[in-house]
C-alpha positions in Angstrom: -77.0 68.4 -100.7 -75.8 65.2 -100.9 -77.2 61.6 -100.4 -80.1 60.8 -97.7 -77.8 59.0 -95.6 -78.0 61.9 -92.3 -77.4 65.5 -94.2 -80.7 66.9 -94.2 -80.9 70.1 -96.3 -80.5 73.4 -94.6 -83.0 76.8 -95.5 -80.8 76.7 -98.8 -81.4 73.4 -99.9 -84.9 73.8 -98.5 -84.9 76.9 -101.0 -84.0 75.6 -104.0 -85.6 72.6 -103.9 -88.9 74.8 -103.7 -87.7 76.9 -105.9 -86.9 74.5 -108.9 -90.1 73.2 -108.4 -92.2 76.2 -109.1 -89.7 77.3 -112.1 -90.3 74.1 -113.4 -93.9 74.3 -112.7 -93.9 77.3 -114.5 -91.9 76.5 -117.6 -94.7 73.4 -117.2 -97.7 76.0 -117.4 -96.5 78.5 -119.8 -94.1 76.7 -122.1 -94.9 72.7 -122.0 -99.2 73.4 -121.3 -99.2 76.1 -124.9 -97.2 73.7 -127.4 -99.8 70.5 -126.3 -102.4 72.4 -127.0 -101.3 74.0 -129.6 -100.3 70.5 -131.5 -102.5 67.9 -129.6 -105.8 67.4 -128.0 -105.6 67.8 -124.4 -105.3 65.0 -122.3 -107.0 66.3 -119.7 -107.0 69.4 -117.7 -104.4 68.1 -115.3 -101.6 65.7 -117.2 -98.8 67.4 -119.0 -96.9 64.7 -122.0 -93.7 66.6 -120.4 -94.4 66.9 -116.6 -90.8 68.7 -115.4 -91.5 68.7 -111.3 -91.7 65.5 -111.5 -88.5 64.9 -112.2 -87.5 67.6 -109.3 -90.1 65.4 -107.1 -87.8 62.2 -107.4 -84.6 63.7 -108.1 -84.7 66.0 -105.0 -85.4 62.6 -102.7 -82.6 61.1 -104.2 -80.4 63.0 -103.1 -81.9 63.8 -99.4 -84.5 61.3 -99.2 -87.4 62.4 -96.7 -86.2 65.4 -96.4 -87.1 66.6 -99.8 -90.9 65.9 -98.6 -91.5 69.9 -96.6 -89.7 71.6 -98.9 -91.0 69.8 -102.6 -94.5 70.1 -100.6 -94.2 74.3 -100.3 -93.0 74.5 -103.8 -96.1 72.7 -105.1 -97.9 74.9 -102.8 -97.1 77.9 -104.4 -96.4 76.7 -107.5 -100.2 75.7 -107.4 -100.7 79.3 -106.1 -99.0 81.2 -108.8 -99.9 79.4 -112.2 -103.3 77.9 -111.1 -106.2 79.5 -112.6 -109.3 80.4 -110.6 -111.0 78.2 -112.9 -109.4 74.9 -112.7 -109.1 75.6 -108.7 -112.8 75.3 -108.4 -113.4 72.6 -111.1 -110.9 70.5 -108.8 -113.2 71.2 -106.3 -110.6 71.7 -103.0 -108.6 68.7 -103.8 -105.7 70.4 -104.4 -104.3 69.8 -101.2 -104.8 65.9 -101.4 -103.6 66.3 -104.3 -99.7 67.7 -104.0 -99.6 65.3 -100.9 -99.9 62.3 -102.8 -97.2 63.7 -106.2 -94.4 64.1 -103.1 -95.6 61.0 -100.8 -95.9 58.9 -104.2 -92.1 59.8 -105.3 -90.9 58.8 -101.8 -92.9 55.5 -101.4 -91.1 54.6 -104.5 -87.6 54.8 -103.0 -89.1 53.4 -99.6 -90.3 49.9 -101.8 -86.8 49.5 -103.8 -84.7 50.0 -100.7 -87.0 47.3 -98.7 -86.3 44.9 -102.3 -82.7 45.6 -101.5 -82.2 48.2 -104.5 -79.7 51.0 -103.8 -81.9 53.5 -105.4 -81.1 56.5 -103.3 -77.6 59.1 -104.0 -74.8 59.1 -101.8 -71.8 56.2 -100.1 -69.8 57.2 -103.2 -71.3 55.0 -105.5 -72.0 55.7 -109.2 -75.0 57.5 -110.0 -77.7 54.9 -111.5 -79.5 56.2 -114.1 -82.1 52.9 -115.2 -82.0 52.2 -111.2 -82.7 56.0 -111.1 -85.7 55.9 -113.9 -87.2 52.9 -112.8 -88.0 55.0 -109.4 -89.3 57.2 -111.5 -91.3 55.2 -113.4 -92.8 53.5 -110.0 -93.2 56.3 -108.4 -95.4 58.3 -111.1 -97.7 54.6 -111.4 -98.1 54.9 -107.5 -98.9 58.7 -108.4 -101.5 58.0 -111.4 -103.5 55.7 -110.0 -103.5 58.1 -106.8 -104.6 61.3 -108.7 -107.1 59.2 -111.0 -109.4 58.5 -107.7 -108.5 61.6 -106.5 -109.7 63.9 -109.3 -112.3 60.7 -110.3 -115.3 63.0 -110.0 -113.3 65.5 -112.9 -112.8 62.4 -115.3 -114.7 60.4 -116.7 -114.5 56.7 -116.4 -114.1 55.7 -120.1 -110.9 57.8 -120.1 -109.1 56.0 -116.9 -107.2 54.2 -118.7 -105.8 56.8 -121.2 -105.4 58.9 -118.2 -103.6 56.6 -116.4 -100.8 56.4 -119.1 -101.0 60.0 -120.0 -100.4 60.6 -116.6 -96.9 58.1 -116.7 -95.3 59.7 -119.4 -95.8 62.8 -119.0 -93.8 62.2 -115.9 -91.3 60.0 -117.3 -90.7 62.5 -120.4 -90.5 65.1 -117.6 -88.0 63.2 -115.4 -86.2 62.4 -118.0 -85.8 66.2 -119.6 -85.0 67.6 -116.5 -81.7 65.2 -116.0 -80.3 65.6 -119.6 -80.7 69.4 -118.9 -79.2 68.8 -115.8 -76.0 66.8 -117.1 -75.5 69.2 -119.5 -75.7 72.4 -116.8 -73.4 70.1 -114.3 -71.0 69.2 -117.2 -70.7 73.2 -118.3 -70.2 73.8 -115.0 -67.6 70.6 -115.0 -65.8 72.2 -118.2 -64.6 75.6 -116.4 -62.8 73.8 -113.6 -61.0 71.1 -115.4 -59.4 73.3 -117.6 -58.0 76.4 -114.6 
């Protein structure tokens, strides 16, 4: 996968984005969520203090632009079918599909808003990675998504908890993105190591 300038991910790229989303969602549900419940009171049924799929959304759209939207939606739908309990699905009262769509579109909207403001936030063009811009884009995407999710689940989230809910979404998204970025940097560094020694 390359930058968003005219490159369309093939079937393998589509599958990689969707699979990465599913794996990161699973890690969030099976590892992060139990640790969060053990060490802290539940923030809510839908907020995580380290939501890795946000990083997948941001990094995928950073790499391939709007072409990442469909595989991200496919990955999110599959992840929720695999990992979300029927109790939570019932609690969300059929709002899951709208939630998934808005989470992906929020990430894309953040990149487009910055592009319209003259900020080069997409990958490609031989530019070096600007981690600050990538984090800024992730923050903007998280704010968009947090507002959308709070509105979508307004019947589930208590009105007096809205500000706390918004803050928990943003914090969880950003921690998730940072963790994923660090993990990818370590993987790429490890993969580059043997190549430079060869």
